[in-house]
N, C-alpha and C positions, 0 to 999 in steps of 0.2 A: 420656270420655279422662281416665285416672288417671296423674298423672306426680308425679315427686318433688319438692320442694322442694330446688332445688340453685342454689349463687350461682355464675353463672360470670363475673361481672362483672372478675375478674382473670385469667381464664382466657384463654391465647394458642397458638396454634397454632404452631410454625416452621414453616420452608419444607421441610425433612424429612418432619415428620408430616403435611404438608398432602400430599404426594406419597405418602406410604404410607396414606394413607385416602383417596385421591383417589375411589374407587368408591364409598365412602359419601357422600362429599362432593356427589356428581351426582345422588344420590336427594333430591328434593324434601323428603321427610319427615323426610330427616337433615340435610342441609344442615349449615353452618357450627358452627349454633349446637347443631343434634344432637351434633357431635363435641366441643364443647365441653363439654356436657352428661357426654360417655361420659368426656372427660379428669377433669373435676370430681368424678365419681363415686366411692364407695368401698364395694367388695363384699365382704364376708366369703362364703368359701366351707368350710362343715364339711364336711371329709373330701377327702383327696385320693385317692380311687381311683377305683372306675368310673366313678362320676357327675361326680365331683371334675375327673377327669383332662379331658374334651371341656367341662365346664364352664368352666374357668379357661383353657384353651388357646384357646378360640374369645372370651371376653372381652377377656383379651389381646392378642389380634390387631385385636378390634375397637377397641383403646383405650383401656377402662376405665382409669381413671388410677392408681386403688388398689386392689390386689386381697390380700385377706387370707385366709391359710390356716390353717386348724385341722388339726391330726392328731398322733398322738403314736407313731406306728406306724413301723417300717421297711419297705423295701421288699424283697418276698420274691419268689422265682419263680414261685410261682403266683399273683401279682398279674397279670404279664406279658400274661397271656391277653385281657385288658382294660382293663387301668390304663395307657392308651398315652402317659401323659405321662412313666411312666418305662420305664427301659431295663434291659439286663444289665449296663451299665455304673454304674448305680447299686444295684445289689441291693446290701443290707445297709446303706444309707445310711438316714440319715431321711427320711420319704416329704416332708416340707415343705421340705427342700433339697432334693432330688431334684426336685421339683417348681418350685421356685424358679427353678433352673439350666435348667430348660427354658423356662421361661415368659419368661425374660429374654433367651433366645436367640431367640424368636417376635418379642419385642416389646422394646426397652431402653429403653423411653420409658414403660414401667410401673413404679410403686412395689411391690414384693412385701414384704410385712409376712408373716413367720411365726410361728404359735404352737404352739410343741412340746410342747403339753399334750393331756389327755384334756377334751373339752369338758362341764364340769358345774355343776352349782346354784351351786357356790362361785367359779367364776371367770368362768362364761356372760357374766354382764349386763356386767362390766369390760370384758371382750374384745367385747363385740358393740356397745355405747354410739357408738362413733365411725363405726360403717360406716352407710350409706344401705340398702342391700339385703343380705338375707341367704339366702344357697344351702343347703339342704338336701340333701347328698351322703352320707349315711347311711346304716346298715344296719340298727337297730335301733331298737326303740318305744320305749324310755326316753330317747333323744336326740331322737327326733323331737316329742314332747311335751315335752320341754326346749327346743327349738328355737321351737317355736310359742308357749310360754309366754313365752320371752325377748321375741320379735318382739310380741307384744301388748303386754307391760309397757311396752316402748319404743318403739311404735308404728313397729314397722317392718314392710316387707313380707318375707313367708316364701315364697320359691319351692323349692316341693316338690318331690321326683321319688322314685320307689320301683321297686326292678326284682327279678323273681324268675323266674327261668330262662327264659322266653319271654315274661314279660309286664310291662309297665313302666306308672305312675302320672304325672301331671302336675296339678299345679294351683297357683295363686297363692292362700295364706292372707294377709291384712290386716285387723287388726280395725275398724281407722279408716275401712275401706271395705266392708267385706263378712265372710262367713264365715272363720270358722279350722280348724285340724285338728284341735281339739275339736269343731267342729261338726258336722264329716262322721265323726269318729271318736271318740262319748263317753267309751269305754270299749277298753282294749288288749284284746287278744284272749288267751285262757287261755294261759299259758306253756306251749310246745312244741307250741302247734299252728299256728304259722307258722315253718317253720324258718328259717333267715338263708341268706344265700348262700352263706357259708362251709359248711352244712350239706345244703343243698338245690343249691347249685351255679347259674350263669348263664351265658347264650348270652354269648359276648363281645363279641358287637357290641350286644346290647340295652344296655346304658352308654352308648353312642356316640349312640345314637339317642334316649334319656330326656334326657341329658345336655345335648346340643345344643339339644333343646327348652328347657330351662331355661336355658341362656343367650339362647335370642331372648326368653322371658319376662323376663327380666333385662333385656337393652338395650330393649324395649318401655317397660318400667317406667320407665327412667333418660330415654329420648328422648320418652314419649309419645306416640310411634307405637301405632296399633292399640288392641284391645282384651285388655286382658289377662286370664289365666282364673280370674280371680277370682269364686268362686262355681259352679264349672266343673272338675270331673275329668274328665281325659283317661285313659282306657283302650286300653293300647295289646296288641295281640296278634300277635307277630312270627312266628308260624307259620301263622296265617290273613292275615296283612299286613291288620288292619282295626284303626281306629280308632274307638271309641264315647265318647259324650261324656255323662256325668251332670250334672244341675244339683241344686244344694243350696243351703239358706239356712241362715242364724243358726239357733241351737236357741234359743226361747226363754227356756228351762228353763237352760240352760247359768249355772252359776256363773261370776262374775267371777272372772279370774286377779288377785292381790293379791298374791302371792309364788311364790318357786320352792321345789320340794317334793322330797323325794326320790322320783326318776323310778324308780330299779330296785325300790322298794319298791311305786308305783305298779302297776308292770306286772308285778311278780313276775318277774322277771330283769334279766339284768347288762346293763350297757350294750355289753360286748365280748365277744366268745366268747375273746379272750385272757384274758380276768379272770374268766370263769365257773366255773372249775374251783379252788374252794378247798379241796378235799379233805374225805375223811370217814375216820371210823375204818374203814368199809369197802372205801376205797381203796388198791390196793397199786399199785406202780412197776412199770415194764418190768424193772429189776433185780431186784425181789421174785421176780417172775414169770417169769425167767429160772432164778433159784433153787429156785423150786419145781420145773421142769421136768427140772434137772439132776439134783435130789433122787429124782426119781422119785416125786414123790409124788401120791397120787391124788385127782385133781381131771378138771373138765370145763372147757377153753375154750370159750366160746360166742360166735360173732362175730356181733351185732345189725345189721350195715349192710345195706344194699339187694343185690338180686342184682348189680346193674351193678358195685357197689363189689367185691363179691367175687371180680369176675371182672379187675379191676384189681391187685390183693393181697391174702394172706392168709397168717395165721401157722399154720406147720405142726401140725398135732392137732386145730384149731378144729373146731368143730360150726357150721355155717352157721344159723342160724334168726333171720328178719329180725325187726325188734322190731315191724313191723305184723301178724306172725302170731304173736306171742307170748301175746296174751290166749286164743287159742285152742287152744294147745298146752302150755300149763301143767301138761298129766297126763304130759307126756315129761319132768318134773322131779323128781327123787328126794328127799325131805326128809333124807334122812341123807347125802347127798353132800355136796361143797363143788365149787362152781362159779365162774369168774371170767368175767365180763361183757366183752365187749370192742368198741369202734365205731372210727370214723376218730379221734375226739378226745377221747372219755370223758364225750360229753355224753348220746347217746341210750344210751349203756349204764348211765350213771346211772339213766337213767329206767327201765330194763329192770329193773334191780336191786332200785328201789321197787315194782315192780310186783310182783316176783316176792317180794319180803319180805312183803309184803300178802296173798299166797296160803299164807303159811306157810312160805315156803323161806329159812331165814335165814342158811345157809352162805354166803355169798355175797359175791363181792367187785366191785370194777368197775376197772377197769385204768385207772388215771390218764396223759391223752393217748393214749390209744388205740393204733391201729396205726402213726399217725406217729411217735410216741413211741419205739416198739418199731423202726421204720424207721431211725431217728436213732441209738438210743443201744445197739440190740442189732445189728440185721442191716441194716446200710447196702448189702445189696442188693435190697433193697426200695425201692421207689420210694415219697414222699410226696406228698400230693395235697389 
């Protein structure tokens, strides 16, 4: 049994709280003492998106006394398919404030702390130090390594979850009791190998499944019930409706974590899709592309998205050539012709541009912001996705 060290000596439950949590109090494994431990606990959730939504909603309903929310983004319509803590009424508002509003509606007895910042090496230790459990609700490798190193340095458990398309993962990393994320994944994958949910998509129901499991693990750690997922990785396949488990141990050769590092450099990728396009000399804006079209300039627009995306929307005159087929179709490009490459947001087309440049096709540009920017700034009849 692994249980957090929590002081409940000054914790009391009001008559209203006892009535609210009565179904917990009827469980011998929880009882009054377990509910006091939940009220005494402080849980920090990094991210208030797909995973953060069910995690924080269920932890608030369960009576966790203090919930910390870390997010710097605003609610977008594309979030609503899976981020059930938000709704139409809060589109455009800060995610932490939207989430706080919903959580207090679920349980007004919970203290909600908002941290409207990007979780970075500069602020992570200060933000996390006063919390008992850290929930990893992120969607990128730099932040996952950062969260785990913070937990290792502070001696706190890291309740990990990840999702992609139809698959999810769950584990608990706690350096003082077992292996960590670095033991399971010593090195990040090569940049571009694993697309984010923003690029690859995710079944809207999936984060509800994995996030609820994360909330379960957090409650188990707080109350001391059951056996947490320390040293075990749960792999969930929604299409096959199957769960598999992998056991893993500490890596005896893992270097000790002594300080936080530059995680974007370590992973070779940015922490968030919103920050990934810093622009290059070869990038052009959607306004520049429109001007090239209006002037009748001789160039070829090439759309490198996947076939199912081509069905959603397209820019008139574009040639469709999926990125995955590009290495085998380089012969279709003329080194004397000018090309503009376009995808959804500019990330995959930047990869395509690099591939073409290495093949000697140098008169090539990347459309910054992709077709979504075109839809927002040039042709509002096209949907963004």
